[in-house]
N, C-alpha and C positions, 0 to 999 in steps of 0.2 A: 454533437460530440459523442453521444452515447453509442452511436453506430461504430465508432472506431475503437472503442475500449474493449478490452478482453473481459468476458464474463464467464462465470461458472453457472451451470444450470443443474439443479438436483432433480431427482426422480419425480418430485411434485410440481415441476415446472417453475420453481422459484429461482431467482438470480442473485448472485453475489459477485463482488469484484475481488479478484485475487491481489495479494501484495505483489508488486512488480519485481522487487529485488530479493526478497527473502534472505537477508544476510545476518539478521540478528538471531541469537539463540532462542530468544523468546518471541520471535515473529508470530503474529496471529494468523499468518498465511492467507486468510480471506476475511472479507467482511461478512456481516450477517446475511442470510438468505432472505430476500424480500419478494413480494408479489410481482414486481416488474423491475426493469432495468433502471428506470428513473429513481425509484425508491432505493435501489441498491447503491446508486451513486450518491443520493442524498444521505444515506447512512454513513458512508465513508467520509464524506465531507463534514458531517456533523461530529464524527469521531476524530476530526482533525488530521486525516490522512493527507499526505502531500501529493499534489498532482504534478507529474513530471513532464507533461506534454504528450506522453505516450500511454500513461497508466498512472495508478496510484501506488504509493508505498506507505506502510503503516508507521506509526509514531516510533515504535521500537526500532525499526530499520533506519529511520531518520536519525535517531540518537546514535546508532552504530556508525552511520556515515560520518556524523559530526565527530565522534571519538576517533575514527580513522584519520580524519583531516587533522585533528589536534595532535595525534601521534606523529603524523608526517611533519607537521610544523615544528614539533619538538626535536625530531631527529635532524632536521635541517639546521637548527640552531646550535647543535653540538659540534 
């Protein structure tokens, strides 16, 4: 799986996983930089990021998605 994920690499050769959707105002944008790709994936999983099948998105963006869905549901009821 780690070969298909998008990773960021810094100048020190460390890896981080970016947030896939970046829609929340307080989006963290990327996970912590780690020594290797597996550790970067472990970090976002331990931080409870959501795996979409194509990448991960942070908890803040997940909350924004849920708020958007709730707003749509409310508008349909009116």
